[in-house]
Backbone as CSV, one residue per row, in Angstrom:
resi,resn,N_x,N_y,N_z,CA_x,CA_y,CA_z,C_x,C_y,C_z
1,UNK,-26.459,61.811,75.048,-25.506,60.799,75.389,-24.465,60.691,74.278
2,UNK,-23.233,60.445,74.652,-22.140,60.356,73.691,-22.089,58.945,73.112
3,UNK,-22.002,58.899,71.813,-21.928,57.611,71.127,-20.464,57.343,70.777
4,UNK,-19.859,56.341,71.379,-18.468,56.023,71.122,-18.297,54.954,70.041
5,UNK,-19.365,54.564,69.425,-19.285,53.529,68.389,-18.632,54.110,67.140
6,UNK,-17.952,53.258,66.425,-17.302,53.647,65.184,-18.370,53.789,64.103
7,UNK,-18.522,54.982,63.589,-19.529,55.240,62.562,-18.928,54.967,61.192
8,UNK,-19.389,53.914,60.576,-18.904,53.572,59.239,-19.727,54.309,58.206
9,UNK,-19.191,54.365,57.016,-19.900,54.975,55.902,-21.090,54.094,55.548
10,UNK,-22.268,54.700,55.478,-23.478,53.907,55.254,-23.747,53.636,53.782
11,UNK,-22.968,54.226,52.901,-23.165,53.957,51.481,-22.723,52.535,51.161
12,UNK,-23.336,51.964,50.143,-22.986,50.591,49.771,-21.664,50.579,49.021
13,UNK,-21.150,49.373,48.825,-19.875,49.212,48.128,-19.964,49.700,46.687
14,UNK,-21.109,49.574,46.076,-21.248,49.978,44.674,-21.380,51.485,44.531
15,UNK,-21.850,52.171,45.593,-21.923,53.624,45.530,-20.541,54.259,45.651
16,UNK,-19.646,53.605,46.367,-18.268,54.076,46.489,-17.434,53.191,45.568
17,UNK,-17.515,53.434,44.309,-16.810,52.581,43.365,-15.746,53.379,42.634
18,UNK,-15.013,52.683,41.802,-13.942,53.323,41.040,-14.508,54.317,40.040
19,UNK,-15.703,54.037,39.523,-16.312,54.951,38.556,-16.726,56.264,39.197
20,UNK,-17.084,56.255,40.446,-17.542,57.483,41.088,-16.384,58.368,41.533
21,UNK,-15.183,57.850,41.555,-14.024,58.635,41.963,-13.221,58.997,40.725
22,UNK,-13.374,60.212,40.253,-12.791,60.641,38.987,-11.261,60.687,39.045
23,UNK,-10.694,60.929,40.211,-9.238,61.015,40.307,-8.580,59.653,40.094
24,UNK,-9.165,58.615,40.639,-8.613,57.281,40.403,-8.802,56.849,38.959
25,UNK,-9.919,57.231,38.371,-10.144,56.912,36.958,-9.090,57.609,36.104
26,UNK,-8.791,58.858,36.424,-7.756,59.581,35.676,-6.371,58.974,35.884
27,UNK,-6.068,58.574,37.108,-4.758,57.978,37.373,-4.574,56.670,36.605
28,UNK,-5.528,55.759,36.746,-5.386,54.473,36.064,-5.561,54.607,34.551
29,UNK,-6.395,55.536,34.125,-6.535,55.778,32.689,-5.260,56.313,32.076
30,UNK,-4.593,57.225,32.783,-3.323,57.745,32.259,-2.231,56.680,32.300
31,UNK,-2.271,55.798,33.292,-1.284,54.712,33.332,-1.467,53.783,32.137
32,UNK,-2.722,53.422,31.841,-2.981,52.576,30.670,-2.655,53.313,29.372
33,UNK,-2.910,54.624,29.319,-2.628,55.393,28.102,-1.128,55.483,27.828
34,UNK,-0.344,55.730,28.861,1.112,55.813,28.677,1.672,54.455,28.256
35,UNK,1.171,53.404,28.857,1.632,52.059,28.504,1.227,51.691,27.081
36,UNK,0.032,52.073,26.667,-0.423,51.805,25.310,0.386,52.615,24.305
37,UNK,0.704,53.858,24.629,1.550,54.680,23.757,2.928,54.056,23.600
38,UNK,3.479,53.572,24.680,4.789,52.921,24.640,4.736,51.632,23.827
39,UNK,3.688,50.847,24.006,3.524,49.618,23.229,3.402,49.927,21.747
40,UNK,2.676,50.978,21.412,2.547,51.371,20.008,3.867,51.798,19.400
41,UNK,4.665,52.539,20.135,5.956,52.979,19.597,6.909,51.797,19.409
42,UNK,6.875,50.830,20.329,7.705,49.631,20.169,7.214,48.794,18.992
43,UNK,5.912,48.658,18.845,5.366,47.865,17.746,5.690,48.484,16.391
44,UNK,5.641,49.797,16.310,5.952,50.467,15.043,7.437,50.350,14.721
45,UNK,8.283,50.537,15.719,9.725,50.523,15.463,10.251,49.119,15.176
46,UNK,9.757,48.124,15.883,10.283,46.772,15.737,9.394,45.888,14.861
47,UNK,8.567,46.479,14.025,7.653,45.681,13.193,8.402,44.845,12.163
48,UNK,9.457,45.390,11.587,10.164,44.678,10.523,11.474,44.038,10.992
49,UNK,11.795,44.098,12.256,13.039,43.524,12.763,12.780,42.085,13.188
50,UNK,13.500,41.154,12.583,13.351,39.738,12.919,14.527,39.210,13.742
51,UNK,15.625,39.942,13.764,16.796,39.478,14.511,16.699,39.937,15.964
52,UNK,17.739,39.643,16.728,17.741,40.035,18.134,18.007,41.533,18.263
53,UNK,17.536,42.092,19.366,17.697,43.518,19.634,18.541,43.690,20.893
54,UNK,19.142,44.865,21.007,19.943,45.180,22.187,18.993,45.542,23.321
55,UNK,19.084,44.821,24.429,18.237,45.131,25.574,19.024,45.701,26.750
56,UNK,20.353,45.645,26.692,21.175,46.250,27.744,22.447,46.779,27.109
57,UNK,22.794,48.015,27.434,23.992,48.649,26.919,24.764,49.226,28.086
58,UNK,26.039,48.856,28.171,26.914,49.350,29.221,27.910,50.309,28.591
59,UNK,28.225,51.391,29.276,29.139,52.389,28.730,30.545,51.820,28.527
60,UNK,30.978,50.953,29.416,32.335,50.419,29.334,32.426,49.204,28.426
61,UNK,31.437,48.327,28.449,31.495,47.083,27.688,30.696,47.104,26.399
62,UNK,29.906,48.104,26.187,29.067,48.174,24.995,27.790,47.367,25.189
63,UNK,27.308,46.799,24.105,26.083,45.997,24.157,26.389,44.669,24.836
64,UNK,25.726,44.407,25.953,26.037,43.200,26.716,24.921,42.163,26.680
65,UNK,23.674,42.597,26.516,22.562,41.645,26.520,21.733,41.849,25.263
66,UNK,21.522,40.763,24.546,20.666,40.782,23.364,19.438,39.932,23.647
67,UNK,18.337,40.260,23.019,17.116,39.496,23.224,16.191,39.631,22.031
68,UNK,15.160,38.848,22.043,14.165,38.899,20.986,13.153,40.012,21.275
69,UNK,12.431,40.389,20.254,11.416,41.425,20.416,10.278,40.919,21.304
70,UNK,10.066,39.620,21.313,8.987,39.060,22.138,9.225,39.302,23.625
71,UNK,10.472,39.468,24.026,10.772,39.773,25.424,10.215,41.149,25.790
72,UNK,10.295,42.085,24.868,9.748,43.419,25.125,8.232,43.365,25.267
73,UNK,7.593,42.543,24.440,6.133,42.428,24.531,5.711,41.748,25.832
74,UNK,6.522,40.838,26.354,6.214,40.225,27.646,6.245,41.248,28.774
75,UNK,7.158,42.205,28.671,7.215,43.281,29.663,5.903,44.061,29.655
76,UNK,5.371,44.312,28.464,4.110,45.042,28.380,2.951,44.249,28.959
77,UNK,2.889,42.956,28.674,1.797,42.139,29.216,1.867,42.086,30.741
78,UNK,3.078,41.989,31.276,3.219,42.005,32.735,2.816,43.359,33.318
79,UNK,3.173,44.427,32.623,2.809,45.760,33.110,1.297,45.970,33.044
80,UNK,0.658,45.517,31.959,-0.802,45.624,31.876,-1.467,44.816,32.989
81,UNK,-0.941,43.631,33.269,-1.501,42.809,34.346,-1.297,43.487,35.698
82,UNK,-0.136,44.085,35.911,0.139,44.779,37.162,-0.806,45.955,37.370
83,UNK,-1.024,46.739,36.326,-1.896,47.905,36.451,-3.348,47.469,36.636
84,UNK,-3.768,46.422,35.942,-5.137,45.919,36.122,-5.339,45.394,37.542
85,UNK,-4.332,44.719,38.065,-4.419,44.220,39.437,-4.443,45.383,40.433
86,UNK,-3.651,46.409,40.187,-3.677,47.584,41.056,-5.036,48.281,41.004
87,UNK,-5.625,48.345,39.811,-6.947,48.968,39.681,-7.996,48.171,40.443
88,UNK,-7.919,46.849,40.359,-8.861,46.007,41.103,-8.679,46.189,42.614
89,UNK,-7.434,46.211,43.060,-7.174,46.411,44.489,-7.617,47.796,44.954
90,UNK,-7.394,48.807,44.109,-7.816,50.160,44.474,-9.328,50.234,44.588
91,UNK,-10.033,49.573,43.686,-11.495,49.558,43.751,-11.970,48.811,44.989
92,UNK,-11.259,47.752,45.348,-11.658,46.953,46.493,-11.444,47.690,47.816
93,UNK,-10.327,48.389,47.950,-10.029,49.044,49.231,-10.482,50.497,49.284
94,UNK,-11.089,50.994,48.220,-11.521,52.394,48.194,-12.507,52.754,49.299
95,UNK,-13.512,51.936,49.625,-14.436,52.345,50.692,-13.775,52.457,52.070
96,UNK,-12.772,51.644,52.320,-12.148,51.668,53.656,-10.921,52.565,53.721
97,UNK,-10.056,52.480,52.733,-8.799,53.230,52.741,-8.598,53.952,51.413
98,UNK,-9.191,55.122,51.240,-9.025,55.833,49.965,-7.587,56.293,49.727
99,UNK,-6.846,56.564,50.784,-5.461,57.025,50.628,-4.610,55.967,49.920
100,UNK,-4.761,54.703,50.317,-3.977,53.643,49.681,-4.421,53.392,48.242
101,UNK,-5.673,53.688,47.937,-6.123,53.590,46.552,-5.386,54.600,45.685
102,UNK,-5.210,55.808,46.208,-4.454,56.819,45.473,-2.983,56.439,45.354
103,UNK,-2.432,55.837,46.372,-1.039,55.379,46.312,-0.881,54.332,45.206
104,UNK,-1.827,53.401,45.097,-1.778,52.404,44.029,-1.890,53.061,42.660
105,UNK,-2.735,54.070,42.542,-2.879,54.772,41.269,-1.620,55.522,40.871
106,UNK,-1.031,56.224,41.821,0.201,56.965,41.536,1.336,56.000,41.219
107,UNK,1.402,54.888,41.939,2.420,53.878,41.635,2.256,53.296,40.240
108,UNK,1.031,53.106,39.805,0.789,52.584,38.459,1.239,53.572,37.394
109,UNK,0.984,54.848,37.628,1.439,55.866,36.674,2.962,55.898,36.623
110,UNK,3.613,55.817,37.773,5.075,55.837,37.799,5.673,54.619,37.092
111,UNK,5.081,53.451,37.291,5.560,52.244,36.599,5.398,52.410,35.095
112,UNK,4.282,52.962,34.652,4.057,53.166,33.221,5.072,54.144,32.626
113,UNK,5.350,55.215,33.354,6.315,56.198,32.857,7.717,55.592,32.803
114,UNK,8.085,54.806,33.807,9.405,54.172,33.788,9.533,53.162,32.650
115,UNK,8.477,52.416,32.379,8.513,51.484,31.247,8.588,52.252,29.939
116,UNK,7.891,53.376,29.852,7.966,54.204,28.646,9.390,54.702,28.423
117,UNK,10.041,55.177,29.476,11.426,55.659,29.351,12.358,54.521,28.953
118,UNK,12.191,53.369,29.566,13.059,52.226,29.246,12.877,51.798,27.793
119,UNK,11.655,51.772,27.314,11.417,51.356,25.929,11.955,52.392,24.951
120,UNK,11.868,53.669,25.290,12.438,54.695,24.407,13.962,54.560,24.346
121,UNK,14.596,54.200,25.444,16.041,53.979,25.433,16.388,52.765,24.577
122,UNK,15.630,51.689,24.698,15.879,50.503,23.877,15.662,50.816,22.402
123,UNK,14.656,51.625,22.082,14.429,52.023,20.687,15.592,52.850,20.182
124,UNK,16.102,53.762,21.003,17.207,54.611,20.564,18.507,53.810,20.385
125,UNK,18.663,52.698,21.120,19.859,51.873,20.956,19.810,51.036,19.680
126,UNK,18.629,50.725,19.227,18.497,49.889,18.037,18.194,50.773,16.873
């Protein structure tokens, strides 16, 4: 007899976890590593600067936006929170939708790389 019932995965939620999927661990680990590398380079470069830094430079108008170094650190805290939230969501939806877990991982890596590029540009301007 044909069984038309939807056959779900019989493994428990803990057996299909983020630790058991090495690709997601590599994606989120590389996102945290790139962000940590960027944070380290900003911390080393701006360690002795107490005045405001250039955060936006326009080709026609020159330096248009100045800010404190603490603004750069807030960007990092928000990025760390975003990646941690993506990792939690990826772990939560991994048993049902593994494809979207990979999308969250790739998006986290892309956000980390874009923040790294932006911080390197800000370092080069100052």
